[in-house]
PAPA-208928 format. One line per 5 residues: for each residue x negated, z, y of N, C-alpha, C. Coordinates in steps of 0.05 Angstrom, whole numbers, plus 5000, padded with zeros to 4 digits. Each point is the difference from the previous one (the first is absolute). Layout:
N
X Z Y X Z Y X Z Y  ...
This chain:
307
4983 5000 4976 5017 5000 5024 4983 5000 5025  5007 4984 5020 4986 5001 5025 5021 5003 5022  4993 5015 5022 5018 5006 5021 4988 4992 5027  5016 4986 5016 4991 4993 5027 5023 5007 5019  5000 5024 5012 5021 5010 5016 5027 4998 4985
5017 4981 5007 5026 4998 4988 5002 4977 4980  4978 4989 4992 4999 4980 4979 4986 5012 4975  5014 4999 4978 4989 5012 4975 5000 4979 4978  4978 4998 4986 4997 4980 4978 4995 5015 4974  5016 4993 4980 4997 5011 4972 4992 4977 4981
4981 5005 4983 4993 4981 4979 5010 5012 4973  5016 4985 4986 5015 5010 4977 4982 4999 4975  4999 5023 4986 4985 5002 4975 5019 4994 4977  4989 4996 4976 5015 4993 4977 5020 5021 4992  4994 5026 5006 5018 5022 4992 5026 4999 5015
5001 4987 5023 5024 4999 5016 5016 4974 4997  4990 4983 4982 5013 4974 4995 5028 5004 4990  5019 4984 5010 5028 5002 4992 5017 5020 5016  4987 5015 5018 5015 5020 5016 5013 4986 5024  5024 5009 5007 5013 4989 5024 4984 5008 5025
4998 4981 5018 4983 5004 5024 5010 5023 5017  5027 5002 5003 5011 5021 5017 4994 5028 4989  5002 5003 4974 4993 5025 4987 4970 5006 5002  4984 4980 4996 4971 5004 5001 4992 5010 5028  5010 4986 5021 4992 5008 5028 5011 5027 5007
5024 5007 4991 5011 5026 5007 4984 5022 4987  4989 4995 4976 4983 5021 4987 4972 5001 5013  4990 4977 5008 4973 4999 5012 5001 5012 5028  5021 4994 5015 5002 5008 5028 5020 5023 5002  4992 5024 4993 5018 5022 4995 5019 5008 5022
4993 4995 5025 5017 5009 5022 5022 4980 5007  5001 4977 4986 5021 4980 5004 5019 5001 4976  5026 5001 5005 5019 4999 4979 5002 4971 4988  5011 4998 4977 5003 4974 4987 5019 4982 5017  5020 5012 5012 5019 4984 5017 4985 4989 5025
4982 5016 5011 4985 4990 5023 4981 4978 4992  4987 5002 4977 4983 4979 4989 5016 4975 4996  5024 5002 4989 5018 4977 4996 5007 4987 5027  5004 5016 5020 5005 4989 5027 4976 4984 5010  4976 5011 4996 4976 4985 5008 4997 4974 4985
5007 5000 4974 4999 4975 4984 5021 4980 5011  5024 5009 5005 5021 4982 5010 4993 4989 5027  4985 5015 5016 4992 4990 5027 4974 4985 4999  4991 4993 4975 4976 4984 4995 4974 5013 5011  5000 5026 4998 4975 5015 5007 4983 5006 4976
5008 4989 4977 4984 5003 4976 4996 4972 4988  4975 4994 4994 4993 4974 4987 4984 5005 4974  5002 4982 4981 4984 5000 4976 4985 4974 4999  4974 5001 5001 4983 4976 5000 5008 4982 5023  5006 5013 5023 5007 4986 5025 5028 4988 5000
5016 5005 4979 5027 4990 4999 5020 5022 5002  5023 4996 5014 5021 5019 5001 5014 5001 4973  5011 5024 4994 5012 5004 4973 5026 5015 5004  5015 5003 4977 5024 5017 5000 4993 5028 4990  5017 5019 5006 4995 5027 4992 4998 5004 4969
5011 4981 4985 5000 5002 4971 4975 4987 4987  4982 4990 5017 4976 4987 4990 4984 5019 4982  4991 4989 4976 4985 5016 4982 4970 4993 5001  4984 5020 5002 4972 4996 5006 4985 4987 4976  4979 4985 5008 4982 4987 4981 4972 5009 5006
4984 5004 4979 4973 5009 5003 4985 4982 5020  4984 5012 5018 4985 4987 5021 5016 4990 5024  5026 5006 5000 5016 4995 5024 4988 5015 5024  5001 4987 5023 4992 5014 5025 5025 5004 5017  5006 5025 5004 5023 5007 5017 4991 5007 5028
5013 4989 5020 4995 5008 5027 5025 5012 5012  4997 5025 5009 5023 5015 5011 4995 5004 5030  5018 4990 5016 4998 5003 5029 5020 5021 5009  4990 5021 5013 5018 5021 5009 5005 4995 5030  5025 4995 5007 5006 4994 5029 4993 5024 5017
4994 4995 5025 4995 5021 5019 5025 5017 5003  4998 5026 5002 5024 5017 5003 5015 4993 5026  5026 5001 4998 5017 4997 5024 4999 5025 5017  5004 4997 5025 5002 5024 5017 5025 5015 4992  4998 5026 4997 5024 5016 4992 5019 5000 5023
5025 4993 4995 5021 5001 5021 5014 5027 4999  4983 5020 5003 5010 5027 4997 4991 5016 5025  5018 5015 5011 4994 5015 5024 4982 5023 4995  4980 5004 5017 4983 5023 4998 5014 5023 5014  5003 5023 4986 5015 5023 5011 4982 5025 4999
5000 5014 5022 4984 5025 5000 5012 5020 4980  4983 5011 4984 5010 5018 4978 4978 5019 4993  5007 5024 4993 4981 5020 4992 4996 4998 4969  4975 5000 4992 4993 5000 4971 4985 5025 4994  5005 5011 4976 4984 5022 4989 4977 4986 4984
4977 4996 5014 4978 4986 4987 4982 5020 4985  4998 4995 4974 4983 5017 4983 4971 4992 5001  4995 4973 5002 4973 4990 4999 5000 4972 5012  4978 4993 5014 4997 4973 5011 4970 4993 5002  4993 4975 4993 4974 4989 5005 5003 4970 5007
4979 4985 5000 5001 4972 5009 5015 4982 4980  5004 5010 4976 5013 4983 4979 5029 5007 4995  5007 5025 5004 5027 5008 4991 5010 5024 5015  5026 5005 4998 5014 5023 5011 5016 5013 4978  5000 5027 4998 5018 5014 4981 5018 5018 5017
5026 4996 4998 5019 5016 5015 5018 5016 4982  5012 5021 5011 5021 5015 4986 5026 4990 5012  5013 4982 4985 5025 4988 5009 5023 5021 5001  5014 5000 5022 5022 5018 5003 5025 4990 4984  5016 5018 4990 5024 4992 4986 5019 4986 5020
5015 4980 4990 5018 4985 5017 4988 4977 5015  4974 4995 4996 4986 4979 5014 4997 4976 4981  5012 4977 5008 4997 4975 4984 4973 4988 5005  4989 4986 4980 4973 4989 5002 5001 4974 5016  5016 4980 4991 5001 4974 5013 5026 4996 5014
5001 4984 5022 5025 4993 5013 5019 4986 4980  5025 5008 5001 5021 4989 4982 5027 5003 5014  5021 4992 4987 5026 5002 5011 5006 5029 5008  5007 5004 5026 5005 5027 5009 4976 5015 5010  4976 4989 4994 4975 5014 5009 4981 4979 5011
5001 4995 5026 4983 4980 5012 4979 5012 5019  5004 5024 5009 4981 5011 5020 4991 5028 4993  5007 5011 4977 4994 5028 4994 4984 5002 4973  4985 4979 4993 4986 5001 4974 4971 5007 5004  4987 5006 4977 4971 5006 5000 4985 4976 5012
5007 4975 4993 4986 4977 5010 5003 4998 5031  5023 5006 5011 5004 5000 5029 4980 5019 5013  4997 5024 4989 4982 5019 5011 4971 4992 4996  4993 4988 4978 4972 4992 4995 4992 4978 5020  5018 4982 5006 4993 4978 5019 4994 5011 5027
5012 5023 5007 4994 5013 5026 4975 5016 4998  4994 5011 4977 4977 5018 4996 4974 4985 4999  4999 4977 4986 4974 4986 4997 5004 4970 4998  4980 4985 5009 5000 4971 4997 4987 4993 4973  4987 5018 4987 4985 4995 4975 5017 5006 4975
5015 4980 4992 5016 5002 4976 4998 4974 4984  5002 5002 4974 4996 4976 4983 5024 4981 5003  4995 4974 4993 5021 4980 5000 5002 4985 4974  4997 5015 4978 4996 4988 4974 5026 4988 4988  5023 5008 5010 5025 4990 4988 5012 4977 5015
4985 4987 5017 5010 4976 5013 5011 5006 5028  5002 5025 5008 5008 5007 5027 4979 5017 5011  4991 4994 5024 4977 5014 5012 5006 5030 5005  4981 5017 4992 4998 5028 5008 5021 5018 4988  5010 4997 4976 5018 5021 4990 4984 5024 4989
4979 4995 4985 4982 5022 4990 5010 5015 4976  5025 4997 4992 5011 5017 4979 4990 4991 4972  4987 5018 4986 4989 4994 4973 5020 5007 4979  5015 5022 5003 5021 5008 4981 5023 5012 5016  5021 5007 4987 5024 5009 5014 5011 5027 4989
5014 5013 5018 5016 5023 4992 5028 4995 5009  5020 5010 4985 5028 4997 5008 5004 5014 5027  5021 4992 5014 5007 5011 5026 5000 5031 5000  5014 5012 4980 5003 5029 5000 4978 5015 4984  4980 4985 4990 4978 5012 4987 4978 5005 5021
4990 5024 5001 4979 5007 5019 4973 4999 4986  4978 5003 5016 4974 5003 4988 4979 4979 5005  4979 5000 4983 4976 4984 5005 5006 4970 5000  4993 4987 5021 5002 4971 5003 4974 4988 5008  4991 4979 4986 4974 4988 5005 5003 4973 5015
4984 4996 5021 5002 4977 5017 4973 4987 5003  4999 4973 4996 4974 4986 5002 4997 4989 5029  4975 5001 5010 4994 4991 5027 4988 4972 5001  4995 4988 4976 4989 4973 5000 5007 4988 4972  4997 4973 4999 5008 4986 4976 4983 5007 4976
4974 5003 5004 4982 5006 4978 5009 5027 4986  5005 5020 5016 5009 5026 4990 5027 4997 4986  5018 4985 5012 5027 4996 4988 4998 4987 4973  4983 4979 4997 4997 4986 4975 4989 5019 4978  4980 5016 5008 4988 5018 4981 5020 5021 4991
5014 5013 5018 5018 5021 4993 5024 4990 4985  5010 4976 5006 5022 4988 4986 4993 4996 4970  4975 4991 4996 4991 4997 4972 4997 5026 4986  4992 5021 5014 4997 5027 4988 5027 5010 4991  5021 4996 5017 5027 5009 4993 5010 4984 4976
4994 4974 5000 5010 4983 4977 4986 5007 4974  4974 5007 5002 4985 5008 4976 5005 5029 4992  5016 5014 5016 5006 5029 4995 4976 5017 5001  4982 4994 5019 4976 5016 5004 5005 5022 5021  5024 5002 5010 5007 5021 5020 5013 5024 4985
4999 5023 5014 5013 5024 4989 5023 5008 5019  5025 4999 4990 5023 5006 5017 5015 5024 4990  5000 5021 5016 5013 5025 4992 5023 5006 5020  5023 5007 4988 5024 5006 5017 5010 5028 4993  5016 5011 5018 5014 5025 4995 5030 4993 5004
5017 5012 4983 5029 4995 5002 5015 5025 4991  5024 5003 5012 5019 5021 4991 5023 4986 4985  5003 5007 4975 5020 4987 4983 5025 5017 4997  5022 4986 4995 5025 5014 4995 5000 5010 4971  5009 5024 4995 5003 5011 4973 4974 5010 4989
5001 5009 4975 4976 5010 4986 4989 4978 4983  4976 4990 5008 4986 4980 4983 4993 5014 4974  5007 4988 4977 4996 5013 4974 4971 5000 4990  4981 4991 5016 4972 4999 4991 4983 5012 5022  4978 5013 4992 4981 5010 5020 4980 4979 5009
4995 4980 4983 4983 4978 5007 5007 4977 4981  4991 4976 5008 5006 4977 4982 4994 4973 5013  5006 4979 4985 4996 4973 5009 5026 4984 4996  5009 4987 5021 5023 4982 4998 4990 4972 4998  5004 4987 4978 4991 4972 4996 5025 4983 4995
5012 4990 5021 5026 4986 4999 4999 4977 5020  5004 4975 4990 4998 4977 5018 5023 4999 5021  4993 4989 5023 5019 5000 5023 5004 4971 5009  5026 4994 5006 5007 4974 5010 5024 5002 5019  5008 4978 5012 5023 5000 5018 5026 5007 4985
5016 5018 5011 5025 5007 4988 5019 4976 5001  5010 4992 4977 5017 4976 4999 5027 5004 5013  5009 5025 5003 5026 5006 5012 4998 5005 5030  4976 5006 5010 4996 5006 5028 4972 4991 5007  4997 4978 5014 4974 4988 5006 4983 5016 5019
5012 5021 5013 4985 5017 5018 4987 5024 4986  5006 5002 4974 4990 5022 4984 4981 4989 4978  4982 5017 4991 4984 4994 4977 5010 5017 4976  4992 4992 4976 5010 5015 4976 4980 4998 4978  5001 5019 4982 4985 4999 4975 5014 4980 4982
4986 4979 4991 5013 4979 4983 4978 4985 4984  5008 4988 4979 4981 4986 4983 4995 4971 5009  5021 4986 5009 4997 4972 5008 4994 4998 5030  4984 4979 5007 4993 4994 5028 4990 5025 5014  4981 5013 4987 4989 5025 5012 4970 5000 4998
4988 5020 5012 4971 5003 5000 4993 5028 4990  4977 5003 4987 4991 5025 4989 4997 5020 5023  5010 5025 4995 4999 5021 5021 4993 5026 4986  4979 5014 5010 4991 5025 4988 4998 5021 5022  5012 5023 4995 5000 5023 5018 4991 5025 4985
4980 5014 5010 4990 5025 4989 5011 5023 5018  5008 5022 4988 5011 5022 5016 4992 5027 4988  5001 5021 5018 4998 5028 4991 5016 5017 5019  5012 5021 4989 5017 5018 5015 4983 5019 5016  5005 5003 5026 4985 5019 5017 5016 5026 5003
5026 4998 5001 5017 5023 5005 5029 4994 4990  5013 5021 4989 5027 4997 4991 5018 5018 5017  5023 4990 5008 5020 5016 5015 5026 4998 4984  5021 5014 5008 5025 5002 4985 5011 4972 4991  5002 4983 5020 5012 4973 4995 4982 4977 5007
4975 5006 5005 4981 4979 5009 4973 5003 4987  4984 4978 5000 4973 5001 4988 4981 4986 5020  4979 5014 5007 4980 4990 5018 4977 4989 4983  4993 4974 5004 4981 4987 4982 4978 4985 5016  4977 4997 4987 4979 4982 5009 4999 4976 4982
4997 4977 5012 5002 4974 4985 4976 4983 5006  4991 4987 4979 4979 4980 5003 5011 4973 4991  4998 4980 5017 5009 4973 4994 4977 4984 4987  5004 4990 4976 4981 4983 4987 5006 4970 5006  5025 4995 5008 5008 4973 5009 5014 5003 5027
5006 4978 5013 5012 5002 5026 5025 4983 5003  5021 5005 4984 5024 4985 5002 5018 5010 5022  5017 4982 5010 5019 5008 5021 5017 5023 4991  5002 5021 5016 5016 5024 4995 4993 5014 4974  4975 4997 4990 4994 5009 4973 5006 5029 4995
4991 5018 5017 5005 5029 4996 5030 5006 5000  5014 4988 5019 5028 5005 5003 5016 4990 4975  4992 4977 4990 5014 4988 4977 4993 5016 4975  4975 5007 4995 4992 5014 4976 5013 5027 4997  5001 5016 5022 5012 5026 4997 5030 5000 5000
5012 4979 5012 5029 4996 4997 5006 4993 4971  4983 4984 4988 5003 4992 4972 4999 5025 4981  4984 5020 5007 4998 5024 4985 5024 5019 5005  5015 4994 5020 5022 5018 5008 4993 5021 5020  4977 4997 5013 4991 5018 5021 4991 4985 5024
5019 4988 5015 4993 4984 5023 4987 5016 5022  4986 4987 5018 4988 5014 5023 5022 5010 5019  4998 5025 5008 5020 5012 5017 5003 4983 5026  5024 4994 5007 5005 4985 5025 5000 4969 4996  4994 4991 4976 4999 4971 4995 5027 4991 4990
5018 4994 5018 5027 4993 4993 5002 4973 4986  4981 4982 5005 5000 4974 4986 4997 5003 4970  4985 5021 4991 4995 5004 4972 5012 5026 4989  5020 5010 5013 5015 5023 4989 4991 5027 5009  4982 5002 5019 4989 5026 5008 5013 5011 5025
5028 5001 5001 5013 5009 5024 4995 5030 5005  5008 5008 5024 4995 5028 5009 5026 5017 4998  5013 4998 4977 5026 5014 4998 4996 5029 4991  4976 5008 4994 4995 5028 4991 4997 5018 5025  4988 5024 4995 4997 5019 5022 4977 4992 5019
4984 4980 4993 4979 4990 5018 5008 4972 5010  5003 4997 5026 5006 4974 5011 4977 4988 5015  4994 4975 4997 4978 4987 5013 5010 4973 5011  4985 4989 5019 5008 4975 5013 4985 4976 4989  4981 5004 4981 4985 4978 4988 4990 5008 4973
4990 4981 4985 4988 5007 4974 4974 5016 5004  4998 5022 4985 4976 5017 5004 4978 4990 4982  4987 4978 5009 4978 4987 4986 4978 4995 5020  4975 5009 4992 4978 5000 5019 4975 4989 4986  4987 4980 5013 4975 4989 4990 4978 5020 5008
4992 5017 4981 4983 5024 5006 4971 4993 5002  4989 4984 4981 4972 4992 5000 4997 4971 4994  4979 4988 5011 4992 4973 4993 4970 4998 4998  4990 4990 4978 4972 4996 4996 4994 4971 4995  4978 4990 5012 4993 4972 4997 4971 4996 5005
4989 4978 4990 4972 4992 5006 4999 4988 5027  4984 5012 5018 4997 4991 5027 4981 4976 5000  5010 4976 5010 4983 4976 4999 4975 5001 5017  5001 5015 5022 4977 5001 5017 4980 5022 4993  5009 5022 4989 4983 5022 4993 4991 5001 4971
5012 4982 4984 4992 4998 4972 5003 5027 4985  5022 5014 5005 5005 5025 4986 5030 5005 4998  5007 5017 4981 5029 5006 4996 5007 5023 5019  5021 4996 5016 5009 5019 5019 5028 5009 4995  5007 5025 5005 5027 5011 4996 5010 5012 5026
5026 4995 5005 5012 5011 5024 5027 5013 4993  5005 5023 5013 5024 5015 4995 5017 5002 5025  5026 4998 4997 5019 5003 5022 5017 5025 4994  4999 5020 5017 5015 5024 4996 5030 4994 5000  5016 5017 4986 5029 4996 4999 5012 5002 5028
5019 4983 5006 5013 5001 5026 5018 5025 5002  5008 5006 5025 5015 5025 5005 5026 5002 4984  5015 4977 4998 5026 5002 4987 4997 5007 4970  4979 4989 4988 4994 5006 4972 4992 5029 4996  4983 5010 5018 4990 5028 4999 5023 5020 5004
5019 4993 5018 5022 5018 5005 5018 5003 4976  5004 4978 4985 5016 5001 4976 4987 5017 4979  4973 4996 4996 4986 5017 4981 5001 5029 5007  4998 5006 5026 5002 5029 5009 5027 5011 4994  5021 4984 5004 5027 5008 4995 5004 5006 4970
4987 4983 4983 5002 5004 4971 4988 5028 4992  4978 5007 5012 4987 5025 4993 5015 5024 5010
C-alpha cells in the first residue's frame, strides 16, 4: 500500500483474490464504513488498473486499486459557545466527560445544542475523516448516556483510533443501575444484536440479520429493587448494554425504550448509564492510556438515596 495525502494505492495479493472490492476496502480502511466505500465507488473515486468498476467487482491477484478520498466539505453546522468538562487534551485528541442529555451530532430536533456545535466553537483542530470537515467524533454515546467521549483533532489520529475501536483494542467500562435483582454476581452476555423487526428505532437480541455482541458485567452493590453494576463492552453494537440487560429482564433504570421505566420508588429523568472509563493506545505517545469520568450528580443522588 502507498499513500499520498488523499490518494491511496493497494496492490492485491493472491490471498485476497475473489474478494468483493467494497468489502476489501472497508476492512483495509477501518474508519470508513462499507456504505461510504460503496458511495466512493459509485462516484468513480475508486479504480482498478486505471478502470472504473462496480461495487460488486471481485479482486484478481496483482490488481492495482487506486482510492481517491475527496476533500472534506465544510461543515454546515453552527459553532455554539458551550462548556465542556475536559478530562485531557493534547495536540492529537481531546477526552471529555459528556453531560447527560447532550446529543453528539446535529439531528432532527437538535441543531444547535450538540457536542459537535460546541467543539466547532472550542477549536479549529478537528478531524474530517467522515467526509465532512471538522467533526472529530471517533465513537458515540447515546443522548442520555454520560461519560468519557474521545475526540480526534486530526485525520491521522482519527484513522488510528477508528481502527483501534474496530480491532477491539480499546477498553470500555460503564456503570449502570438496573431494575430488579440481577440473578448473577458476575457473568458474560453473549447474544447477537440486530434491528428490531417490529420497531426500526429499537435494537433486539436476534439470530438473523444480527452481529455478535458480548458484554461482561459484575455487581457492585445490591439494593431492594435495583442492582448497581460495572460493565465492560467487548463489542460496540448500537444500544448494546441497554438491549442485553433488557434481554435478561433487568433493564437500565430510566430506559423507557427498553422497559426500564421509573415506576418504582426511585424516579429518574434519563437512563442511568455512564461511560466510566476508556482505555486506548495513544497514537502520538505510543502507550496505552486510561481516562475516568466521575459519575454525574443525578446518578450520585440516586445512589445516595438508595443507601
